[in-house]
N, C-alpha and C positions, 0 to 999 in steps of 0.2 A: 584436728590437726594438732600436733603437740607443739608447743611454743619453746623455743630454743632460749637458753639463758645467755644474753648478749654482754660481753666484756668489750668495751669501746675504746679504740684509740682514736682521737680527734685531732685534725689538723686545723689551726686557725681558731682565733678567739676574739673576733671582731664583733661587729653588729649580729650577724647571723648566728655565730657560735654562742654569743651569750643568750640570744634570744632562745636557741635551742635549750640551752641549760636551764633557762627559766621554765619552759614549758614541760621539759622532762621531769623537773623537780615537783611541777604542779600536777602532773599526771596522775590520776587516782588508780587506773586500771591497768598500767604498764611501767614496768620498772627495768631499768638497765643501769650497768655500771660504766661510767666514764673512768677508764683506769688511768689515762694520762692524756695531756693536752700538749701537742707541739706548736710552738710559736716560734718567731725569728727575732723580735725586738727585745733584747736583753734589758733594756731600760725602762720599757713601759710599765706603769703601775697596774697591776691586775685586782681584781676584787676577791680572787681565791688566794689561798696560801700559795707560795711558789713550789710547794712539795707536789702540786697538782700538774705542774708544767714540766717540759723538757724543751731543750733547744736541739736535740739530736733526733732526726727523723727515724733513724735505725732503731732507736730504743723502743719505738712502737711498731715499726714494719717487722723486726725480727722477735718481738715478743710472742710466743707460740700460745699464750693464754689469752691474747687479744684476737677475737674471732670475726670483728666487724670494725672497718675503717670508715670514719665519717671525714670526708674532705670538704672543708669551707674556707679555702684561702682564695686569694685575688689573683694569683699569679697561674695562668692556664698551663704554660710550660712545665712548671714544677708540679702542678696539680696532676698532669698526665703522667709523670714520672712516679708519683706517689701511688696513683691509682693503679697502673700497670704492674708496680712492683708487689703491690698488694694482692692483685689478681693472680699473678704468677706464684705467689706463695700460698694461694688457696683462700684468701680471705675475702669476704664480700665487701662491697663498698656502697655507701650512699654518698651523693656529691649534689653540690648546688651550682657547679661550675658549668654555666651554658656554653661559654667559648670553648672550654676542653671538650666537651661532648660534642658539639657541633663539628669542631674541626677534625676530630678522630672518630667520628660515629661508627663508620664500618668496621674499623679495626676494633673498637671497643665491643661491638656486638659479637664479633668473631671470637675475641679472648674470653667471653663469657661463657661461650659453648666449649672452647678448648680447655678451660681451666675449671669447668664446672663450678662456677661461682656466679653470684648475682650482682649486678651494679643497678641501682635504683637512683632516679634523678628527678623526681616530680617537682622539687622546689626550682629546678633550673629554668622551667618553662613557662610557669604562671603564678609563682610565689604561692599564694594560699589557694589557688584555684587547682582542683585535682583534675586537670585536663588530660595528663598523659594517661593516668590509670582508666579514666573513663574511655579514652580512644582505644585501649587495649582490651577492655572488658565490655563495655556496653555497645561500641560501635565495631567489634571485631568481625561481625559479617555484614555490616550495614553498608549500603551503597552511599558513600559520603560524597555529596556534590562539592562542598567548599566549607573552608574555616576561615573566619576572619575576626579580629578583635583588638583589643588595647592590651599590649603585653609589657609595656613600660611605664611603670608608676611615676618615673622622674618627669619624662616628657608630659604625661597627661597632667601633673600637678602644674606644670609650667603653663600649659595651653589653658587650662581650667583658670588660673589666675589672670591670664591675658584677657580672656573672654569676660570673666565675671567682674573684674576690678579695673579692666583698662590699662594695667600697668605694662611696661615695657618687657620685651624678652629677657634683657639683661637683669632688670629688677626681679622677675619671676624666678630666673635662674638662681640668682643670689638666695632668695628666700628658700628655694628647694635645698640649695647647699646647707643653709643655716639649720634646716629641720632634719638634716641627715638623709634626704631622698636623693641628693646629687652628690657626686664625688668631686672633690677639688678639681680635677680634670674631668669634665662630664662628657668628654668626645664620645665614648662607647654609647651612651644613652642618647644625646641629643642629635647625633648624627645618624642614629638608626641601627648601629651595629647590634646592639643588645637585642633589639626585636627581632632582627634577622637570625641570630643565632638561636634564639627561641622558636622561630618559626621553622627553621630547619630540622629541630628536634622535633617539633610537632608533626612535621610532614613525614618524618619516618615512621611514626607511630600511626599516622592517619592513613597514608597511602604506600608505605613500604618502600619509598625511595629515600636513600641516604645522600642528600645533596652536598656538594662542595659549596660552602657559604659564599665562595668567590663567584659561583654561577648565578647568585641571586641578587637582582637589583634592590638596592636600598637607598632611601634618601630621608633625612631627617627633618628637623624644624629649626636649625639654627640661623637660617636666612628670613625667617618669618618677620613680617612688620606690623605695625599697627594698622596699616592699609589693609591687609590681608584679613585681619581680624575684623575690621569695620565691613569689608565687603561680605564676609561669612554671615555676620549678625544681621545686616539688611537683608540678606537673603533667606534669614531663618536657620542658619546652619551655625554648627560649631565645628571647629577643625580639631581633629583627633589623629594621632599617628596609628595607622591601621595595617599591620601585616595581614596578607591574604595568600590563601593557597587553595586552588580549586582545580576541577577538571575541565579540560577544553574538548576531550571526546573520552571515550571508554578507557583507553589504556594511557592517556597523556595528561599531565598536569602543568600548571604554571604557577608561579608566586612571585611576590614582590612586597617590599615595605614602602609605603607612601603616606604623606599627610591625606586626609580625606574628609571631605563635607559630610556632615551627619546632620540630618533633619530631626526634627522634635519629635517624630513618629517613630523613630528608630530606637532599638533598645540601648545602643551605644552613647545616645545622646545625654542621658543622665549618669553616666559613668564618669565621675569626676574625681579630681584631686589625685590622690595616689592610688585609686582603686584601679583595676583590671577588669576586662569583660571579654568573653569568648562567645561566638555565635557559631553554631554548627547547623548546616543544612543537609539534610539526608533524604532519602527515597521514602523510607518508612516512618522514621522519627519524625521526620519533617523539620522545623526550625526549633533549635534549643539554646537556651541562654545562661551562661554561667558568669558569675561576678563574685570579686572578692578583692582584699587588699594585695596590691602588687608591689608593696614596699615596706619596709620595717623589719626588724629582728624577730619579732615574735609571730608576724605573718609568715616569713619564710621559714622560721624554726618550726611552726606547726607543720609544715610540709615535710620537713626533714624529719620530724618525730614520726609522721604516717609512715615514711619509707623505712625508718627503724623498725617499727612496730611490724610491718608486713615482712621485712626480712627475718624477723624472730620466727615467723611461721613458715619460711622457707620459699617466700613468694619471688618469682622472677617475672620479667617481661617476657612474652613468648613471641613478640614481633609477628603477630599474626599475619598482617597485611603484607609484610615482606616475604612470608612463606607461601601466601596465596599468588603472589605475583602477578595480580589483575592489572596493575598500572606499572609500566615498564619504560616510559619515556617522559622527558621534561622539555619544555619549549618555552621560549620567550617571544614566539611569534603571537603576540596576543594584542589586540587593539583596547586602548584605554582613553576615554575622554579626561582631559586634565586641564586644570586652570593655571595659566602661566602668568605671573607677574613679573615684568621686566622693565628696562630702561633703554637698552640698545637694540636696535632693531636687528643689528648682526645676531644678537643673542636669540631672539625669536626664530630667525631663519634656521638656526641650527636644528631646531626640533623638528622640521619638515612636516608641518601639519598636514594631513591628509585632507581635512575639512574642518571648517570654522563655523562656530554657532554663535560666538559673541565676541566682541571687539570692542576695546576702549583705549583711546590715546589721549591723555590728559597733560597737564602742564609738569606735574610731578610723578605720576604713576601712569603705566600702561598694563594692560592685561588683555589676554586672548584665551578664549576656551575653545578647544579643538581637539581632534583625534590624533594620536601619535600610536606607534608600534612600541611595544615594551623593548623590543630589541634595539630601537634607537635610543631609547633613554639608558639602556645598558652601555650602549656604545659611547654615550656623553658622561659615563659616570665619574671619570677622572677629572673632567673639565667643569663639572657642575659646582664644586667648591670654591672655585674661582670666579664664578659668574655672579652678577648681581641679579639674581632672579629667585623666585620662590615657585614651587610645583604643589598642586593639590590634585588628587584624584577627585572627580566629582562624584563618582559612585554610579553614575548612570551608564547602563549597559550599552555597548557599541553593538549594533546589528551588523553581522557579517554579511556583507554582500557578494 
């Protein structure tokens, strides 16, 4: 296969942009020219001469000599404008923007075919873990039962520090921010949005359904307390934020993002700090485990470089599961066993537990473990942020009666 000479126009030069620049310059087997980098801050000091930069996006988008756009900005709306403008002009695109891809997934897939271009976004779903490419190529005809994992390095770092060092959530979050793993406004990470967007992208490649992120239940870690960590440790668990997607029958899937108890005999138990891990379960390949760094410029930059290299050989996602159409339905009618820590009995009653296996009511803390329907959690999604509660998926399978 002939390798195309790439002339790159890049948008964004933050953590990932600089990481990409480093790994591209260190690559021995692949070369590409970054013709121009578009940034928005006129006053920020750059480590490259200003002749490498522009503040006008059209200088890149309208340059006929630039044949690949690399989009690495944090504004999802502007990213969508840049990406779609480039595709309409016949330019292929590499992106790391999970919010942009997840929110416009179906339209972006359509546009690739309409304008005969490629959009690659491996870095948007697992940072350094090549999960999308594996789903596209290795699992293209595999009967995939489920996929779950740790997809957010920020929350995993916070939870690791709380478990290992006994520090508070706020102290662990501050550490994550100081190390560059968390933004000054960490909402997207700690509330589970980031993991949900990644899960929606993975679902498109694993099962061929392009879900609206609004339809997927997510719950983060911002309400976690030292009591929850203590309970988990006493039971031999760690708490991890785990997105899940899996089949409920032959043509239907369900998905959600929830903290989960992980026992020491499970793969994810030793995935700590800013690392990510993904577990696939399939009919023929059985269970497989992928792990790698989930935060940091070089880790994400390496995934972007992989997409750039693949693009130079004309690689495109084929969306094979979508074209096969074997999965056609999505449901939230799915029972989960959850741990609920709460204070007010009225809050507990909101969950409508179908059955209870464990209950504790102490002076300072109360908790219950019982079965709820995912649809009920989804109905409560707008109330949960205002409640003094914390929810964890126990991970135990609920037998359907």
